[in-house]
C-alpha positions as CSV (number, residue, x, y, z in Angstrom):
1,M,-0.5,0.2,0.1
2,C,2.0,3.2,-1.4
3,A,1.1,6.4,0.3
4,T,-0.1,9.5,-1.2
5,I,0.7,13.3,0.3
6,P,-2.2,15.4,-0.6
7,D,-1.7,18.7,-3.5
8,T,-3.0,21.1,-2.1
9,M,-2.6,22.3,1.9
10,S,-4.6,24.4,3.8
11,E,-3.6,27.7,4.6
12,H,-2.5,27.1,8.7
13,E,-0.2,24.6,7.3
14,A,3.6,25.0,6.9
15,A,5.1,24.1,3.4
16,P,6.7,20.8,3.9
17,T,10.2,20.2,5.1
18,G,11.8,17.2,4.4
19,P,13.9,15.2,1.0
20,D,13.5,16.8,-2.0
21,P,12.2,14.4,-4.4
22,A,14.4,15.2,-7.7
23,G,17.2,14.6,-5.5
24,V,15.8,10.9,-3.6
25,G,15.4,10.8,-7.3
26,L,18.3,11.6,-8.0
27,R,20.4,9.6,-5.2
28,L,17.6,6.7,-5.9
29,L,19.7,6.6,-9.5
30,T,23.2,6.6,-8.7
31,V,23.0,3.9,-6.1
32,A,20.8,2.0,-8.7
33,H,23.7,2.4,-11.5
34,H,26.1,2.0,-8.2
35,V,24.6,-1.9,-7.5
36,R,24.5,-2.5,-11.0
37,S,27.8,-1.6,-11.6
38,A,29.4,-4.1,-8.7
39,A,27.2,-6.6,-10.5
40,D,28.5,-6.5,-14.1
41,Q,31.5,-7.0,-12.3
42,H,31.1,-9.3,-10.7
43,M,29.9,-10.9,-13.4
44,A,32.5,-10.6,-15.7
45,A,34.6,-12.1,-13.4
46,A,32.8,-15.6,-13.2
47,G,32.4,-14.7,-17.6
48,L,30.1,-13.0,-18.6
49,S,29.5,-9.3,-18.5
50,L,25.8,-8.2,-17.6
51,S,24.3,-7.6,-21.0
52,R,25.3,-11.3,-22.2
53,T,23.9,-12.2,-19.5
54,K,21.1,-11.0,-19.7
55,L,20.9,-11.7,-23.6
56,L,21.8,-15.9,-22.8
57,Q,19.1,-15.7,-20.1
58,Q,16.5,-14.4,-23.0
59,L,17.5,-17.8,-25.1
60,A,17.6,-19.7,-22.2
61,L,13.7,-18.8,-21.1
62,H,11.7,-18.3,-24.6
63,G,14.8,-21.7,-26.4
64,A,16.9,-20.7,-30.4
65,M,14.9,-16.9,-30.5
66,H,15.4,-15.1,-33.7
67,Q,18.3,-12.6,-33.5
68,A,15.2,-10.2,-34.1
69,E,13.0,-11.1,-31.4
70,L,16.2,-10.8,-29.8
71,A,16.7,-7.2,-29.5
72,E,13.2,-6.9,-28.9
73,A,12.8,-8.7,-26.0
74,L,15.5,-6.9,-24.2
75,G,15.1,-4.2,-25.8
76,L,17.5,-2.9,-28.1
77,A,18.6,-2.5,-31.6
78,A,18.5,-5.1,-33.7
79,R,23.1,-4.2,-33.9
80,S,24.1,-4.5,-31.5
81,V,21.8,-7.4,-30.4
82,T,23.8,-8.9,-33.9
83,Q,26.8,-7.0,-32.5
84,T,27.0,-9.3,-28.9
85,V,25.2,-12.1,-31.0
86,E,28.4,-12.8,-32.7
87,A,31.1,-12.4,-30.2
88,L,29.2,-14.7,-28.1
89,E,29.5,-16.4,-30.8
90,R,33.1,-16.4,-31.2
91,L,33.0,-18.3,-27.8
92,R,31.3,-21.5,-28.4
93,L,28.5,-19.8,-26.0
94,V,25.2,-19.7,-28.9
95,S,25.2,-20.9,-31.8
96,R,23.9,-19.8,-34.7
97,V,21.7,-20.8,-37.6
98,T,20.2,-19.7,-41.0
99,D,16.8,-19.6,-41.8
100,P,16.4,-21.3,-45.1
101,T,13.5,-19.8,-45.9
102,D,15.0,-15.9,-45.4
103,R,18.6,-16.0,-45.4
104,R,19.3,-12.9,-43.9
105,R,17.3,-14.0,-40.3
106,K,19.2,-15.4,-38.2
107,T,17.9,-18.1,-35.6
108,V,20.2,-17.9,-31.8
109,D,20.8,-20.6,-29.5
110,L,22.1,-21.1,-26.2
111,T,24.8,-24.1,-26.3
112,D,25.7,-26.2,-23.1
113,Q,28.9,-23.8,-22.7
114,G,26.5,-21.1,-23.0
115,Q,24.6,-22.9,-19.9
116,A,27.2,-23.0,-18.0
117,A,28.5,-19.6,-18.5
118,L,25.4,-18.6,-17.7
119,T,25.1,-20.5,-14.5
120,A,28.1,-19.1,-13.2
121,A,26.8,-15.7,-14.1
122,E,24.1,-15.6,-12.3
123,Q,26.2,-16.6,-9.3
124,A,27.7,-14.2,-8.8
125,G,25.4,-11.8,-9.5
126,R,23.2,-13.2,-6.1
127,Q,26.6,-13.2,-4.2
128,A,27.1,-9.2,-5.6
129,L,23.6,-8.0,-4.9
130,Q,23.8,-10.2,-1.7
131,Q,26.6,-8.3,0.1
132,V,25.0,-4.3,-1.2
133,F,21.3,-6.0,0.2
134,G,22.9,-8.5,3.0
135,T,24.0,-5.4,4.7
136,L,20.2,-4.7,5.7
137,T,17.7,-6.1,8.2
138,R,14.9,-7.8,7.2
139,R,13.0,-5.0,8.1
140,Q,15.2,-2.6,5.5
141,L,14.2,-5.8,2.8
142,A,10.6,-5.6,3.7
143,D,10.7,-1.2,3.4
144,L,12.8,-1.1,0.4
145,E,10.6,-3.5,-1.3
146,Q,7.6,-1.8,-0.7
147,L,8.8,1.3,-1.8
148,L,10.2,-0.2,-5.1
149,A,6.7,-2.1,-5.3
150,C,5.3,1.7,-5.0
151,L,6.7,3.5,-7.5
152,Q,6.9,0.6,-9.9
153,A,3.2,0.8,-10.0
154,P,3.0,4.4,-11.6
155,L,5.2,3.3,-13.9
156,D,3.7,0.4,-15.2
157,A,0.3,2.1,-15.8
């Protein structure tokens, strides 16, 4: 349940004091960037960057996909996905097959090596997040979860 602050105040109420919403928002963006960087560094040390991990996760979840579908699922430009897939193919983490009916279309699939690399990267990512969020009490985690849900709700609307 998300509490809201009324838009108007009576003439006898003082102007609200406390944190500036824009300032808090900027701090959240900064903290999120640092958390993402920490996770990416841990995952890269295990063999895959966060962006490569996300691509492999899509393949693990949905099975073989056309590159255009993969780009759409990731919210990325097709060219970016093509470059990432080519790099992953060189590492033998994915395989690509040309569509027999349209030579421009490529189907990408996760290899056994790719699944092993994905498992290692996901474990490293979980460890990084555990290090960051493991410093919070259960109550703080519950409060944070509720605040994040409150922030997400209007974005999903």
